[in-house]
C-alpha positions as a printed Julia matrix, in Angstrom:
127×3 Matrix{Float64}:
 -65.99  30.38  -15.08
 -66.76  28.84  -18.49
 -66.01  30.03  -21.85
 -69.74  30.39  -22.41
 -70.16  33.18  -19.48
 -67.17  35.24  -20.68
 -68.37  38.31  -21.99
 -65.83  38.46  -24.84
 -66.88  35.02  -26.0
 -70.55  34.74  -25.37
 -71.55  35.96  -28.79
 -68.85  33.45  -30.45
 -69.24  30.17  -32.24
 -67.17  27.38  -30.75
 -65.57  25.43  -33.33
 -63.67  22.25  -32.78
 -61.02  20.51  -34.92
 -60.13  17.4   -33.21
 -57.38  14.69  -33.43
 -55.29  16.35  -36.23
 -52.66  13.53  -36.84
 -49.27  14.8   -38.25
 -45.67  13.26  -38.5
 -43.38  16.03  -37.41
 -39.87  16.83  -36.37
 -40.31  17.88  -32.65
 -38.37  17.46  -29.73
 -35.27  18.74  -27.56
 -33.64  15.41  -26.93
 -31.08  14.02  -29.57
 -32.93  11.08  -30.38
 -36.0   13.17  -31.31
 -34.07  15.32  -33.91
 -33.14  12.31  -36.16
 -36.86  11.3   -37.2
 -40.27  12.47  -37.4
 -42.66  11.46  -34.72
 -46.38  11.35  -34.3
 -48.37  14.26  -32.88
 -51.96  14.74  -32.4
 -53.36  18.5   -32.46
 -56.71  19.63  -31.25
 -57.96  23.23  -31.75
 -60.95  24.94  -30.25
 -61.58  28.37  -31.85
 -64.18  31.07  -30.7
 -65.28  32.89  -33.86
 -67.45  35.93  -33.77
 -69.88  35.16  -36.66
 -73.82  35.37  -36.72
 -74.75  36.03  -40.46
 -73.66  32.97  -42.23
 -76.67  32.68  -44.15
 -75.64  29.19  -44.78
 -72.94  30.43  -47.16
 -69.49  29.46  -46.64
 -68.13  32.7   -47.63
 -69.86  34.28  -44.83
 -68.51  31.88  -42.17
 -65.11  30.96  -40.81
 -63.48  28.1   -43.03
 -62.12  25.3   -40.94
 -59.63  24.56  -43.71
 -57.7   27.64  -42.22
 -56.79  25.57  -39.38
 -55.24  22.75  -41.41
 -53.38  25.12  -43.54
 -51.99  27.12  -40.48
 -50.77  24.05  -38.95
 -49.03  22.79  -42.01
 -47.49  26.31  -42.2
 -45.91  25.92  -38.9
 -44.73  22.46  -39.5
 -43.29  23.52  -42.85
 -41.04  25.75  -40.91
 -38.68  22.91  -39.76
 -37.87  21.2   -36.33
 -39.45  22.45  -33.22
 -37.8   21.68  -29.9
 -40.7   22.08  -27.64
 -44.21  21.47  -27.76
 -44.91  24.96  -26.19
 -43.43  26.48  -29.2
 -45.77  24.55  -31.44
 -48.98  25.34  -29.77
 -47.81  28.95  -29.3
 -47.01  29.52  -32.98
 -50.24  27.97  -34.0
 -52.43  29.9   -31.8
 -50.75  33.09  -32.86
 -51.19  32.54  -36.48
 -54.95  31.49  -36.1
 -55.68  34.81  -34.02
 -54.28  36.75  -37.11
 -57.98  36.11  -38.45
 -60.09  38.96  -37.21
 -62.9   36.59  -36.76
 -61.11  34.35  -34.15
 -61.46  36.03  -30.69
 -59.77  33.12  -28.84
 -58.1   29.82  -29.42
 -57.2   26.89  -27.55
 -54.48  24.56  -28.97
 -53.25  21.34  -27.51
 -50.44  19.38  -28.66
 -49.9   15.66  -27.71
 -46.72  13.35  -28.51
 -47.84   9.88  -28.64
 -44.55   8.19  -28.42
 -42.92  10.39  -25.7
 -42.73   7.65  -22.96
 -43.48   4.0   -22.76
 -46.61   2.97  -21.26
 -47.79   6.43  -21.35
 -50.71   7.31  -23.97
 -49.47  10.89  -24.62
 -47.47  13.96  -23.24
 -48.85  17.17  -24.33
 -49.34  21.04  -23.53
 -52.05  23.37  -24.43
 -52.4   26.99  -24.51
 -55.61  29.29  -24.48
 -55.09  32.99  -26.03
 -57.41  35.72  -26.4
 -57.2   38.17  -29.3
 -56.59  41.7   -28.09
 -57.5   44.68  -29.99
């Protein structure tokens, strides 16, 4: 089943914020604890809005995604990408307009001859 057939999400806007590039302290290996490394984060939001009236104050503000990621990264070293995507997803779901979120993280220097190594999570807001 695709997201647009899910009854919970069918009236949602599908917002995509793609290829957010960050340098961050991430990794469980000792060599990863010594310096920041590049990470690409992608976020998909399913937002329940319908009466924007072409006014920003009536819509979900995309800036919230970047601010949320920056807050999570400011918390210090994260060992696992699983932890990173979970924290970002949980924070984004605190906004009552956000009904579901998909967060994907990719470490671009994790392995030689590999474009990236990543993880993603899909979470739904529960009342």
